[in-house]
N, C-alpha and C positions, 0 to 999 in steps of 0.2 A: 271386737275382740280379734286381733291378728295372729294368726298360727303362721309358726315358720317352717317350712320344709327344711330340715337340717340333715337331710339323708345322705348329702355330699356337702362337704364343708371344706373350702381353700382357706388358709390361714397364710397371709401376707406379711412380708417384712418380720420374719420370724429371727429374732437375735441369735447369734452363732451360739451364744453361749445357753441358750435355751435349748437349740438346735443338738447341740451336744448332750446335754444333760437327760433330752429324750432318747438319745442313740445309747446313751448308757443304761439308762431305765429299761429298754427295748432288749439289751442284751443280758441285763441281770434277770429279766424276767422269761427270758427265752421266747418271746411273743412276737409278732409283727408291729411294725410301726403304728399300725391302725388301732390293733387290739391295744397296745400300750395307752395309746392316746383315748380310747373309749374307756379305758379301767381308770385312768386318772381323773379323765372329767366325772365318771360317777362318782369315784370317791370325793372328790373336792367340792363337788355339789349335793351330795348326800343322796343321790340316786340310788335306789336298791336295784341290786342285779346279782348276778353269778359272781362271786369273787372267788378267784384261784390262788394258791399258794405255789402254783407252777409244779407241782410234784405229779400232779395227774399225769402230766407228759412222760413220767419215766416209768408209767404202769406197764406190765408187760415187755418190758425191754431186756430184761435179765433171760440168759440162757438157764437151764436147767442145772447145768455144769456151775454158773456163776451164783446160784442160790444156793446151790449145796455148799459151795465156799463160803457164801456169806455167812450161812448159818453156822458152820463150823468156826468161822471167826469170833462169832458171838456168843458161841457157847460157854466160855469161862465166865459172863456177866450171869450166868444162870446159877453159878456154884456160890453158895453163901461162906462167907468168910467167918468162921466159928470165933476167931480172935476178937474179932471187931464187937462182936454180940455178947461180950461177957461182962 
């Protein structure tokens, strides 16, 4: 059995439309091109790994003032509209 060491991989003759699609996906995910390719390969090949929706990179980025402003902005969603529940 032959094992392949693919810790480094070069892809040649990548079609421009595929390169553009990878660039768009990289931007959408907010990750590096390398991480985007790894995640897409895992997903398409069914290889288990950590999966991220990208929200983790936002954790801890709000200031205390922004947090208070957010809580204030969503406060109305906590109120029950009694007219809707008759």
